[in-house]
C-alpha positions as CSV (number, residue, x, y, z in Angstrom):
1,X,-0.3,0.1,0.1
2,X,1.1,3.3,-0.6
3,X,-0.5,5.1,2.3
4,X,1.9,3.5,4.8
5,X,5.1,5.0,4.2
6,X,2.7,8.6,4.0
7,X,1.0,7.4,7.3
8,X,5.0,6.7,8.8
9,X,6.0,10.1,7.8
10,X,3.0,11.9,9.3
11,X,3.5,10.0,12.6
12,X,7.5,10.9,12.4
13,X,6.6,14.5,11.9
14,X,3.6,14.8,14.7
15,X,6.4,13.2,17.2
16,X,8.9,15.3,16.2
17,X,6.6,18.3,16.5
18,X,5.3,17.4,19.5
19,X,9.0,17.2,21.2
20,X,9.6,20.6,20.0
21,X,6.6,21.7,21.4
22,X,7.0,20.3,24.6
23,X,10.5,22.2,24.9
24,X,8.8,25.4,24.2
25,X,6.2,25.1,26.4
26,X,8.6,23.9,29.2
27,X,10.4,27.2,28.7
28,X,7.4,29.4,28.8
29,X,5.6,27.9,32.0
30,X,7.3,30.4,34.0
31,X,6.1,33.5,32.0
32,X,2.6,32.2,32.4
33,X,2.8,31.6,36.0
34,X,4.6,35.0,36.2
35,X,2.0,37.0,34.7
36,X,-0.6,36.3,37.7
37,X,2.1,38.4,40.1
38,X,1.8,41.2,37.4
39,X,-1.6,42.0,38.4
40,X,-0.3,43.3,41.7
41,X,3.4,43.7,41.2
42,X,3.4,45.5,38.0
43,X,4.7,44.4,34.7
44,X,7.8,42.1,35.1
45,X,7.6,42.7,38.8
46,X,8.1,46.5,38.9
47,X,5.4,47.8,40.9
48,X,4.5,51.8,40.0
49,X,2.6,51.6,43.2
50,X,2.6,50.8,46.8
51,X,2.7,47.3,46.2
52,X,6.5,46.2,46.8
53,X,8.2,45.6,43.3
54,X,10.0,42.1,43.2
55,X,11.9,42.3,40.3
56,X,15.7,41.8,40.7
57,X,15.2,41.2,44.7
58,X,17.9,38.4,45.6
59,X,16.2,34.9,44.7
60,X,17.2,33.7,48.7
61,X,15.1,36.8,49.7
62,X,12.4,36.3,47.2
63,X,12.0,32.1,47.7
64,X,12.0,32.9,51.9
65,X,9.1,35.1,51.6
66,X,6.9,32.9,49.1
67,X,7.8,30.1,51.5
68,X,6.9,32.2,54.4
69,X,3.4,33.2,52.9
70,X,2.6,29.6,51.7
71,X,3.3,28.4,55.3
72,X,1.1,31.0,56.7
73,X,4.1,32.4,58.6
74,X,4.5,35.7,56.7
75,X,3.5,39.0,58.8
76,X,1.2,42.1,57.4
77,X,0.1,39.7,54.3
78,X,-3.0,40.4,52.4
79,X,-3.5,37.9,49.8
80,X,-0.4,36.5,49.3
81,X,-0.6,33.8,52.2
82,X,-3.8,32.6,50.2
83,X,-2.4,33.0,46.7
84,X,1.1,31.0,47.7
85,X,-0.8,27.7,48.6
86,X,-1.8,27.4,45.4
87,X,1.5,27.0,44.0
88,X,4.2,24.1,44.3
89,X,7.2,24.2,45.9
90,X,9.1,24.0,42.1
91,X,7.0,26.6,41.2
92,X,7.6,29.2,44.0
93,X,11.2,28.5,43.4
94,X,11.1,29.0,39.4
95,X,9.1,32.4,40.5
96,X,11.9,33.5,42.8
97,X,14.3,32.9,40.2
98,X,12.6,34.3,37.3
99,X,11.9,37.9,39.3
100,X,15.3,37.9,40.6
101,X,16.7,38.0,37.0
102,X,14.5,40.7,36.0
């Protein structure tokens, strides 16, 4: 049958395409997560108002603060203690890394 080589080529192309899409998705996941932070902390974490800017803060400081929010140990927290519980530890680490590099 002539369709077998065509089907094999389509299958191979879809496997290769899926692999590339997966790599792009992994790289862009942090920007999707970080986008939710922009609502309060400003674009790229640079707040124009009274909410603290988080861009460029040291990784260790950001991570410690996010972990304290998640654990319910941060004082004077508004919504962050509730928001942080929705993230995994790995996501919090990635967010701290992302904003420390801004």
